[in-house]
PADOZA-422804 format. One line per 10 residues: number of its first residue (from 1); their letters; for each residue x, y, z of N, C-alpha, C, O. Coordinates in pm, whole numbers. Each point is the difference from the previous one (the first is absolute). Example, Ala and Ser with C-alpha at 12.3 -4.5 7.8 and 13.67 -1.06 7.14 Angstrom:
! residues 2
1) AS) 1319/-569/780/-89/119/0/90/120/0/104/-2/66; -139/107/-138/82/119/6/-77/109/73/51/111/17
***
This chain:
! residues 71
1) MNDSYKIVLI) -8618/-8016/3669/64/-119/-33/-39/-109/97/-8/25/120; -19/-149/-172/-34/-110/89/108/-24/92/117/5/-37; -155/-32/169/109/-19/108/93/-111/-26/118/6/37; -168/-109/-102/89/-118/-22/106/39/-103/116/-38/17; -149/108/-119/95/50/-99/98/98/66/120/-3/-26; -173/88/108/93/99/65/97/-68/95/116/40/6; -157/-138/65/93/-87/90/108/-58/-80/117/7/37; -155/-69/-154/97/-65/-83/99/105/-60/121/-21/-4; -177/129/-40/91/106/-58/95/53/102/117/19/-32; -159/8/155/79/52/103/109/-96/39/114/42/23
11) ALIDLLKEQA) -145/-170/-14/95/-105/30/108/1/-112/119/-4/30; -160/9/-155/96/-6/-107/86/121/2/120/-14/-22; -168/125/43/80/119/6/87/1/119/111/52/-13; -147/-104/130/91/-3/108/122/-101/-29/116/26/35; -152/-137/-98/103/-86/-47/103/63/-93/121/-17/15; -175/89/-112/79/71/-97/95/109/67/113/24/-43; -167/35/143/65/111/73/127/-72/73/114/46/-5; -149/-158/71/100/-77/61/121/-43/-98/118/17/33; -152/-67/-138/88/-43/-99/80/120/-64/120/-10/-23; -185/113/-2/67/120/-50/100/60/99/110/43/-35
21) IAGAGQVEGL) -154/-43/158/95/53/111/120/-91/9/114/46/4; -140/-175/0/112/-98/19/102/9/-120/121/-22/13; -180/54/-125/87/2/-132/26/139/-42/40/19/-115; -58/85/198/14/146/-32/137/23/-65/103/-40/54; -103/105/-171/133/28/-66/61/-121/-66/113/10/-47; -180/-124/40/49/-117/-70/-96/-47/-102/-119/33/2; 174/-112/-96/-87/-55/-100/-117/-84/53/-107/-7/-60; 132/-56/172/-101/-88/65/-120/80/40/-110/-57/4; 121/182/26/-115/80/54/-72/68/-124/-105/63/17; 158/-77/-131/-61/76/-113/-140/-51/-44/-84/83/-36
31) NAYQALLEAK) 56/-210/36/-137/-46/-27/-101/46/102/-112/36/-37; 144/-35/160/-88/43/110/-29/151/-21/-113/46/8; 219/27/-36/-2/142/-19/-99/27/-119/-93/79/17; 111/-140/-130/-79/19/-120/-147/-33/32/-89/72/-45; 62/-176/119/-135/-34/29/-70/101/90/-118/33/-18; 196/16/117/-54/112/89/-29/123/-75/-102/66/20; 204/-31/-115/-23/120/-74/-125/-9/-90/-71/99/-18; 44/-220/-40/-113/-10/-76/-137/6/85/-101/57/-40; 113/-122/158/-118/7/100/-27/146/28/-116/43/-5; 215/33/35/-17/141/33/-59/78/-118/-91/81/18
41) AQAEALDVPL) 143/-106/-136/-48/70/-116/-153/-30/-26/-82/88/-29; 54/-215/44/-145/-43/-32/-91/60/113/-110/47/-28; 155/-50/149/-79/62/106/-29/144/-25/-114/45/13; 223/32/-51/-15/143/-19/-86/22/-130/-77/96/-1; 84/-172/-98/-80/12/-118/-151/-28/35/-88/61/-60; 62/-143/147/-128/-37/28/-59/71/138/-106/-36/52; 183/134/-4/-29/75/113/-26/-91/126/-91/26/79; 167/-124/-65/1/-92/116/107/60/94/118/9/-34; -166/32/154/99/50/97/116/-95/20/-23/-120/9; 145/166/-2/112/-91/20/-9/-61/143/50/-110/26
51) ADIGLDGVDL) -113/184/64/-7/-58/137/-96/-123/0/10/-87/86; -100/84/-183/-83/-126/-4/72/-122/-45/-46/-111/23; 156/129/-87/68/-117/-47/144/-14/63/82/-79/-46; -55/158/151/123/-16/77/119/68/-73/115/-39/26; -137/134/-111/110/66/-62/20/148/42/86/72/-52; -170/-31/147/15/133/48/132/18/77/34/-80/88; 38/187/-123/122/34/67/112/-79/-46/108/17/57; -118/-108/-158/106/-82/-49/70/74/-111/-61/34/-101; 192/-9/120/77/62/-107/71/-107/-84/107/-50/33; -173/21/-143/51/-114/-90/139/33/-47/76/-94/-24
61) DTLINPPRQA) -36/217/7/132/34/-49/110/-49/95/108/-37/-46; -133/36/180/104/-56/95/17/-150/-18/100/-55/46; -192/-11/-109/10/-144/-30/93/-32/-116/65/-105/-5; -63/196/-83/92/-24/-114/133/68/20/101/-49/-50; -96/159/122/126/68/39/-2/30/137/-38/110/40; 81/-208/46/-7/16/147/99/112/33/98/24/-71; -130/46/185/96/103/50/126/-58/41/-1/-107/61; 115/169/-90/132/-53/31/23/22/156/-36/103/55; 94/-198/5/39/8/140/137/62/20/92/-27/-78; -75/108/180/122/57/24/107/-99/29/-30/-104/59
71) A) 159/130/-97/101/-93/16/65/19/147/92/-73/37
***
């Protein structure tokens, strides 16, 4: 991948991760979650390592259903 494209893609994914975390479990975080889910699906389909695009170790399910905190 061209380094310029990779830099843009990683910056976009970082922004989406921030937005998804901020809106975790809320409607506001849904668009970022869906975009990240699609990025992950495309990367996996094209054999692009998730580490190359900043999605390694990211559990997208926690963005849509954040863990509940103890009362």
